[in-house]
N, C-alpha and C positions, 0 to 999 in steps of 0.2 A: 447528599450525593457524594460518592467516593470518586475522586479523580485519580487516575492511574499514576500521574506524575507527582502526586503529593505523598511521597513515601514517608516523610518524617512524621506526619500525623497518623498515617495508617501503615505501620511497618509490615503488616501481613499481606498488603496488596501486592500481587505479583507485578514485576516490572514487565513492560512490553517485550515481546520476543525479538522485535526488530523495529528500528525507527531510523528515519533519515530522509534526505531530499531525493526525489526522483522526478524526472520529467514525465508528464502524463499527456498522451495525445488527445487533443480536443478535436471533435468532429461534428460540432453543432452546425446548424444552418448558417449561423452568422460568423462564428470563429472557427478557424482551422489552424492546426499547428501544435506546438509542444508548450506546455505550461509547467513551470517548476512548482512542485507542491511538497509539503511536509507529510510523510506517511508514517503511520504508527500501526504496527501489527500487534494486536493484543493476544494474550494467552488463550482467550476464548475463541480464537480463530476469526475474529472480525478485523478487517482492515479499515482504518479510519484515515481520512486525509484532510489536511488544513491548507489554507493559503500560505501561511508562514509558520515557522517553528514556534514562534512566541504565542501563537494562537492555541497550541495544545494546552488543555487544562483551563483555558480562559474563555474560549468560544466553542460553539457547537461545531462538529466536523462538517465539512462541505458534503461529505457522503460517508456512509458506513456500508461495507460490503462483507457478507458472510463468505468465507473461502472454502468451508467444508464441501467436498465433492466437486470443487471447481477444477477446470482444466488449466494447467499452467505450463509454460515452456518458452524456450528461446524462439524468437521470430526473426527470420531473415528477409521476409517479404517486403519490408519497407526500405531496404538498402542502407540501413543505418546501424552502426555497431552498438552492442550492449542493449539491444531491445528484447523485451520479453512480453508475453501477453498472459492475460488471465481471463478466463471465460467462466463466470460464476454459474452455478446450477440454476439459480433463481434469476429471472429477468432475461432479457435478450441482448445484453451488452457484451462487448469485448473491450477490455481495458488493455491499452498498450502503454508500457512503461519503458523508459530509457534511463539506464544507470550511467555513471560517469566512468566506470571501468569494468573490466571483466570480473575482477574480484568482487566489486560491489554488486554486480548482477548475480553472481553465484551466491553471495550472502543472502540476498533477497529470495532467490529461487529456493534455497535450502529452507529458509524460515517459512516461506509460503507452502512448500511441500508438506511440512509438518502440520500446518493448519488445514491443508486439504485432506490429509489422512490422519485424523486425531487418534 
């Protein structure tokens, strides 16, 4: 198995296009609110997320989502700054993400837009 973060052993493995912490909105029957998660957007257009940064390359992602064809954009409906959403083509989920700044939100939206339209 080739792990994207193990560049030294596999120098031709492309680095992820974007990675960092975002808050993801949780809307399960039991839990509601925002959870801080470590996100990694790979060159193949798949968004992986982990509970912690240290889990990347060591644990399986909590979820993997294909972004090709997804609808992404800024969302103001939640009344919170730096929120954007992602609606993948497959499945019936809407992901809400919250960045720590406008600059960070723009960085993610740019990277995701490239994955949506490869």
